[in-house]
N, C-alpha and C positions, 0 to 999 in steps of 0.2 A: 504494500500500500504506500502511496505517495505521502510525503510529509506535508502536513497542514500547519500553518504558523499562527501563533498568537503573539502580538507585540504589546508589551506592557507599557506603562506610562513613561518609563525612562527612555525608550528608544523610538517613540512615535515621531515619524517624519512623513508627512503626507506624500512627499516625492518618492520615498522608499516604498510605501504601500502601493502607490500608483505604478511604479516600475515593476514591482513583483507581480501585481495583478495583470499587468500587460503581458507578462510571460506565463500567465495561467496559474500562478501560485494562489492557493486558497489561503487568504490572510484575514484575520479578524484583529481589531485593535481593542484596547481597554475601553476607549471611548464608545466604540460601536457596541461592545458587550455591556455597557452601562456600569462598569466597575472602575472607572478612572478614580484614582485617589485611594483605592483600597490598599491594604498592606500586601507585602510580597507573597506571603503564604496563601492569601486569597487569590492572587493572580495565578500562582502555580496550581492551586486546586481547580480553578476555573479551566485553565488550559488542559489539565489532566482529564477533567470531566468531559471536555469537548474533544479529547483525543488529539490535541494540538501541541506542537513543540513550542515552548516559550522562548522568545528572543528578547534579550535585555542587555543593557550596559551595566546593570547592577551586579557585578561579578561577585563581590564579597558576600552579599546577602543570599544570593541563589546558590553559591557553593555551600554555604552553611545549611541552607534548607535542604539541598540535595543530600548532604550527609545525614541530617536529622531524619529525613524521610526514609532513607535506606536503612538506617539503624532501627527504625520503628517498623520495618517491613512494609512501608508504604511505597507504592509505585507511582511514577509520573511518566508522562509521554515524551520527556526529553527536554533539554535546555541547551540553547545556543547562546554563548556569551561573547560580547565584544567590548573592547576598550572604547569608552566614550570619546568622541571627537577625534578618533584615530583615523577613521575611514569616511570618505564622502559617500554620498548616496549610491553612486555608480559602483564603487568598490564594495560597499556592503552588499549590494544586490548580486554582484558577480560572485562573491564568496558564499553568500547564502545559497545561490543556485548550485554551486559546487557541492555544498552539503546535501541539498535536496537530490541532486543527481547521483551522489555517491553513497547515500544511505537511504534505507527504507524507513517507514514509520516504525516498523518492528525493531530495526537496528537501533533506533533512537530511544527506545524504552529504557528509562532509568540511566540514560547516558547524558553526559555533559560534553559539549563540543565547544572549542574556542575558535572564534572566527579567524584569528591570526594564523591558525594551523592550516587554513584552507586557501592559501595564496596561490 
């Protein structure tokens, strides 16, 4: 199954969403889901319930949540993390597309990927 994305509050860029959608990527944002401003665990829970891989710049908090969830035998649909302001929209899209084309939704289960590794 193909990866579907959820973008949290930290990484919302309308240009990125538009670019991903123009390539056929199924993307939902925190604003569209009606949960903008919620805490990080609620974003991860929403993405998981929807079977979506969460994309965020909030590396520290989501690495911590990943560890907590796995230690508690809780599963998530996957997390992609990027350094904030490191990549422009075009570079983010290119690297996200490499992840999507290189991994299935099943491969991403309980997995954390770092965008810098997909150059």
